[in-house]
Steps between C-alpha positions, in 0.01 A plus 500: 500500500721602205303270271168647619640857462590427137151365429331811671712725264451262197121525541530883472705467185265242345184677627385164632185466698543144643786320676478167698117497445444840676497866390848648458615790724491741218152400397383550864707799620668650184857530376635725763415270785633200292835658440541614862401153627744333260781729625406420865529125429839551340642700787357270764648201323842651507469589858414145582785363292750720710396310805614163383853560615695425170579770255489246216126485538452868455742492202308222323161651562625834375650358190178300424281808552726710268464229238123490541460868467736513207299222329172683563655819371632329181154351446334840543741663259439221243129516525359546159814367337358213284848430358619371841742203463497181693834601659354824622186324632713265708706799631173643626367193668831406655487831681136542585423149616795248498726731713260514793442120511866443466570716787225340709631143457864616548406654835314188604789280417754729664300535824454116509883460504551362143844513365587762242466257211157390620396859544583589143328184366187581685517864385508353148177314593339832594612669179372225272177483698460874452548477130256211477242694704529817297473342162202293622346827642537665163332203335211518752465880431404399135303184553431453857180511706475810712303342776752218537797736470365736762617814324431730207601332177560647150702791640799410277296564185351819641839627611666385171750278690694252281510166663636153389174382316491811289877482433449139392213605270704758318779258451252233354332711236631694199650848546189646323264313728697605811489861401122476433444359865730784638296759315179346648643494853604874472133605447321627817171333384672180384299190468747246627299191409703466171824504707358248752409268216850527344649418838299186517547395139878543499555323829671810643317463837574133532870562414522760786324252745755229407781753563351571848480128565867450390610761766288332760677171410832678534403634834419143618844382387656754731345300793631163375784482760284577793391199711143393455273669756158676525667832456664388166174361390328827578754695296456254208118548515541877497680468157199308366248755638699792358421393147160340547323763714186472289432141588 
């Protein structure tokens, strides 16, 4: 529910029209309804968490939600900042995406009776899975197929969000070329084909995809001490899907 709430609000911020192959709430009913619906999902999720019977569950969910909102706020405040560093980018995605998956897996392990060390190891699986997923998502936004992705693509360019492929590009060209691309992206009527060509030619997109795959591999390593089982195999399969959703 918290994840869905963040997506409903995120679609308002991105002015997106498509999510999971269907029309977004804001596209169908407007921003006011979307914001209220997102709030309702948040409050209902916290009400449900209070019924579990262990205060740690509420604490973990509350901490994760704080991190998600802080990550989204940081991203919104940095929108249009074409000088965003890789360190700042990872601070954003660790909040807006990794925190929620980390929390979800921690809760699952805890409720299943895992010992504290296993709980933290599996929480690390969720964190790395979240990082892999978000980097791959940012790659898809640039070069993905909207029909396969099932959501509006290209919003990062439109909203002037700096993601890892663009950060890679600016690091791989001269300072003069980088500034030229920044000037181009700042224009409201910018023809981004030149930037897209540079992303391909410099290998900036491929480098970001490889980074996503490295985090997926790190997530799988967190499962190495679990016994072989259909459940472990499913978690491992999720790490592959998270970085190959266009297949």
